N, C-alpha and C positions, 0 to 999 in steps of 0.2 A: 781319153781318161780325164783330161783337164776339164772338158765340157761336163762330164758326169760330176766331177767335184764341184764345179760352179753351180750346177743344177741342184745338187744335194744341199749346198750352202744356202741357196735361195729358199728352198723348201723349209729348211730348218729355221731360217730367219722369219718366214711367214708364220710358221707354226708357233714359234716361241713368242712372237709378237701378238698373237691373238689373245682375247680376254673374254670370259663368260659373264663379266659383270654387266648388269643392265645399264643402258645409257642414262646418265644423270641429266635431269631437267629441273631447273629451279621451280619449286611449287609457286603457284600464284599467291600473292600476299592476301590474307583474309581480312583486309582493312580497307576503308575508303581511300581513294587515290589523292584526296586533298584534305586539308585540316578542317576541323569543324568551324562553323561561323555562327554568329548570333550576338545578342547584346553583351554576353560575357567576354567576347573576343574583340581584339583590336586589329586595325589594319596597320601593317608595318610599312614604313616608308622605304623607298629604294636605297637611301643612304645608310640604312641600318644593316650591318654585315650579317651574313648567314653564319650560323654557329660552326659549321664544318670548315670554314675558312680561317678560323682563329685558333692558334695554339693556346694552351691554357695560360701561358705567361703573357699573351696578348689580350686575352679575355679578362683576366684579373689585372687590376691596375695598382693595388696597394702593395708597396714595396716590402713592408714587413711580412705580409701574407705570402708573397712570392718566395722570400727567403726561407720561410717556415716550410713551404711545400718542397723546395729543393732539398732541405735537410731530411724531410720525411721520406722522400723517394729513395734516399740512400740508406735510411736506418729502419724504416718500417718493416716489421717481421712478415706481415702478410705479402708485401711486395717481394721480399726476399724469397718467400715460399713459392710465389707465382713464377719468379725468374728461375728458380731451381727446377720447378716442374717443366718449364720450357726446355731447359737443358736436358732433362731426363727424356722428354719426348723426342728431342732431336737425336739423342744417342740411340734410342730404340728404332727410330726411322733409319738411321745409318746401318744398324745391325740387319734390319729387314731388307734393306736395299742390296747389301752385299751378298745376300742369299742367292741372287741371280747369277753370281760369278762362282766359278769353281775355286775351292781352297787348295793351295799347294802346300804340302807338308814334307818335311825331311824326317825320316824315321831311322834310327839306329837300334838294332836289337842284337842280343846275344843270349844263347841258351846252352846249358850243359846238363846232361842227364845220364844216369846209369841205367842200362837196359839189361835185365837178367837173361840168362841163356835161353829159357823157354819162350821168350818173346823176341829174341834176336833172329834176324834172317839167317845168320851163320851158325845158329845154335850154340853160340859161345857168348859169354857175358862180355859186355863192351860199354865203353863210355862214349856217348854221342855228343858232339859239339856242333853248333851252328852260329854263324855270325853274319849279319847282313846290314847293308846301308841302302835305303831306298828313298827315292824322290817320287811323290805320287799325288794324285787327286783322289780324295777319299769321299765316296758317296756324293757325287755332284748330281743334283736332280735337274734334268733338262725340262724347262718349264713349257711344255707343249701347249697346255691348256690354260695358261695364265694364272695358275694357283699362287705361285710366289709373287708374280707381278701384282695380283690383286691384294695380297697381304702387304706388299710394299706401298701401294696406293692408300691402303687403309692407314698404315703407320704415318704416311705423309699428312693425311687429313687430320689425324689425331694430333700430330705435332702442330699443324696450323691452328687447330681448335684451341690448343693450349696457349699458343702465342696470342690469340685473340682474347682468351680468358685473362692473360696477363695485362693486356691493354685495358680490358674492362675493369680489372682490379685497380689499375692505376688511376683511371678517371673517377672511379668510385672513391678512392682515397683522397684525390684532389678535392672533390666536391665535399667530402666529409670534413676535411680540414677547413675549407672555406666556410662552410656553414657553422662549424664549431667556433671559428675565429669571429665570425659576425655575431653569433649568439653571445659569446663572451663579451664582445664590445657592447652589445645591447644591455647585458646584465650590469656592466660597469656604469653605463649611463643611467640605468634604473637605480643603481646603488647611489649614484650622485644625486639623483632626484629625491630619493627617500631620505638621504642625509640632510638635504636642504629643507625638505618638508619637516623633518624632525626638529631642526633648528627653529623653523617658523612656529611650529606647534608649541615648543617650549617657551618661546617668547610670548605667545598668546596666553599660555597657561600662567606665566608670571604676571601678565597684565590683569587677567581675570582674578587671580589670587589677591592682588592689591585692591581691586574693586570689591571683592568679597569682604576683605578686612575692613573696608570703610562702609559696607552695607549697600554698595551699588550693584552687586552681583549675587545671585543665589547660590546655595550649596549645589543645586542641580547643574548650574552652568559650570561651576568649578569641577564637578565630577566629569562632566562631558568633555571639558578641555583636557583633563588628565587622561581620559580614555583615548583621545586623539594622539596624545604624546606617546602612549604605550603602543598604539597601533603603528605609528610611524617608526618607533624603536624596533618593533618586531619585523617590520619590512626591511630595515637596515640590516638586521641580523640575517634575514632570509637571503637578501641579495649578496651579502658578504659570503655566505655559504655557497651560493650559486657561482660567484666569481671564482672561488677556490676550486670548486668542482670543474668549472670550465677550463681552468688552467691545467688541472690534472688530466682532463680528457685530451687537451691539445698536446701535452707531453707524451701521453700514451700513443696517440696517432703518429707523432713524430719519432717515437722510439728513443727519445733522449730528453734530458732536462733543457728546456729552452732558456737562453740568456734573457735577462730582464728587459733588454732593449727591444726584443722581438715580441713581448707581450702586447697585445693590441690596446689602443686607447679607447675612449668612449666612441660610440657609433657615429656621432656627428663628425668625428675627426678621421674616420676611415674612408679611404678612396674607394668608391663603389665599383663593382664589376661593370663591364660595358654592356649596353643593351644589344641584344642579338635577335635575329629573325630566324624562324624555322624554315624559310624557303616556301616555295609554292606546292611542292609535291611531297607526300608522305613516303615516297619510294626511298628517300634518303635513309629511312630507318633500316633498310636492308643492309646498310654498311655499318650499323652500330656494332661495336665489338662483341657484345654478348650474343647478338643475333648471328653474326658471322661465325662465332664459335659453335652455335647450335647447328648451323648449316654444314660446317666442316664435319661435325659428328654424324650428320645425316649422310654426307658423302662417304665417310668412312664405313658406315654400315652398308651403303650401296656397293662399295668395293668388296666388302666381306661376303656379300651374296655371290660374287664371282668366284671367290675362293671356295665357298661351300658347294657351288655347282661343279667346280673342277674336281672335287673329291669323288664324283661319280665316274670319272674317266681314269684311264691307266696312268700310273706314275712311273717314269723311266729314270733310273739313276745309273751312274757309271762310277766304277772304282778302278783306278789304273795306277800301277806302280812300276817304276823302272829303277834298277839299282844293281848291286853286286852282292853275292853271297858266297860263303866259303865255310868249310868245316874247321878252318884254322884262321885265327885273327890275322896272321901275317899274310894270308893268301887272299884277303878281301879284294884288293885292287890289281891282282894279277890277271893276265889274259885268260879268257875262258871262264871267268867267274861272274859274268853278266847274268842278270835275272830280270824277268818282267812278268807282269800279270795284267789281265784285262778282264774285268768282271762286270758286264752289263746286267742290269736287273730291271724287270718290269713287274709292277704290282697292279693287278686288275681287280677292282671290287666286283664281287658277284652278288652277295646278299649281306647287307649290313643296315639294319633299320636305323641305327644311330645317325647315318649319313642323311637320311630323309628328315629325321627329327631335327638335326642340326640346321638344315636348310630352312625348315619351317620356323624354328626359333629365331634365326637371323632375320627372316622376313618380318616376323612380329616385332622384333627389336627396331627394325627400320620404320615400321608404322608408328611405334612409340616415339622414336626420334622425330618423325614428321610432325606428330601432334605437339611435341615439345617445341619444335621450331615455330610452328604456327602460333602457339600460345605466347612464345617470347615476343613475336611481332605484335600481337594484340595487346600484350602488357605494355610494350614500349609505346604504342599509339596512345593508350590511356594515360600513361605518364606524361607524354608531351601535351595531350589535350588538357589535362589538369593544370600543368604548368602554364599553358597559354591562357587559360581562364583566370588564373591567379594574376598573371602579368597584365591581362586585359582590364582588370577592375581595380587593381591596387592603387593606381595613381589617383583615381577619383575618391577612393576611400580615404586616402591621406588628406586630400583637399577638404573633404567633409569634416574629418577629425580636427584639422587645423582651425576651421571655422567654428567648430564646437568649442574648442579651447579658448578662442578669442571671446566668445560669448560668455563662457563660464568664468573667465578672469574678470570680466566686467561685473557679472553677477556676484562674484565673491567680494569684489571691492565695495559694491553698493551695500551688500548684506552686512559687511563689517562696519561701514559707516552708520547704517541704520541702527545697529546694535549699540555702538558707542554713544549715539545720541538718544538711546532709550526708546527708539521708535519700534524696533522689532526685537524678537527674542534671539537668544544665542543658537537656538535650534536651526534657524535659517542660515546662520553663518556656518554651522556644522555641516549642513547639507551641501552648501556651496563649496566648502573646502574639500569635502569628500568627493564630490562629483568632478571637481577640477583635477584633483590628484589622480583619480582613476582615468580620466581622459588623457592626461599627460603620459601616464603609463601605457595607455592604449596607443598613443601616437608612436611611442618608441617601438611597440610591438609591430605596428603597421610598417614603419620604416625598415625594421628587420625583415618582415615578410617580403617587402619589395626586393630587397637585395638577395635574400635566399631564393626567391622565385627565379631570379636570373640564373643563379647557380644551378638550381634544379632543372631549369629548361636546358641549359648547356649540357648537363649530364644526361638528361633524357634523350637529347638528340645525338648523343654519342661523342660529343666533343669534336676535336680536330680530326679530319680524315686526310689520308695521303694525297699528295698533289695530283695523282692520277684521277681522282674523283672530282677535281675542281672543274 
């Protein structure tokens, strides 16, 4: 008898442990195995750390910026929603997991009814009473073909996908704050430049006005000088607006009003993010949070196929109760009042076209998820390649722009001297001033592009990965 029980238990364990879900194999990444090379890309030295080795507060070095990001991770509503979605997915996984176990319930019931004489066994009217207290398992499904187990696996993968989506939202928020912070710093520096330019143009206008009054300058020169003053004043107002809008954007991302001491200074006073390397292989993208999330969704649908296949096989459930029953409340727990029931049930599908259609629909959903996963990888590769090309050329662009500014400053100085001495017209001075001003604004834009390119590359590579990937 003992051997039979052991054999029965082993058979039950093997049957319950089986699954009809197809074996999951990670699809081959539809991208080159290495990063692109060419004139637009640079070679990274070995001493430059790879992005996945640096946490965000190691990659970013500006202390104001790090404090702002810490505040935002606590207050930003998008991050809160992502965290709540993780908690929801965790709870749903827990619910699906316990479906494998029987539920134990305590049930107390009482009933009292009047039975007329023509319905009574004794042909006399009577009042029938029944009281019972039961402890039982209600409709426990024995998972012979892995239906519940497949649903549990699906819930687990959906939870993991949600957790990766939260990580993706976090790195997206960090990069958005860093880029907004840097853009605001650049706008402040541009505002400072435009204010200095306005002061210069006003002083030149006053000088030309005096020359005009004594007949040494024409009305055309005076009008041109006045035009430059108004252009500079318009730029001051434009950058004043951009600075205010940048501060508003930063407050929105942080979810609160930032204190004045955390508002960024001019770009030249900002501590830049560290230089990072993408590593040698593009395979690192497979660990990017959004790609991992897409892969977990693919695994969830893979498990769902197992549940759909199990729907073609019989489902066995057990309902068992053990307790006491009596026609009188006072006799519930007296000897002889014991009661039990054992109700096994088997449901065998014979003909239901919905089952076939459901399986087909899930297979199509899996193909859709596969396409989305592959597209996510290709998109990530493009983002990294674009960021690498930006990082690869920006330093040379800055050097060229600095050389241009040096030449334009000398041109501006000589043009002004030639005008004062009456050798050249004010038009040459006007062109030199305009070209110098635009070049200086261009240099600020290039310095901003250099720093935001580092942030973009860090985000595109997925940021810091767990130590198990190092």
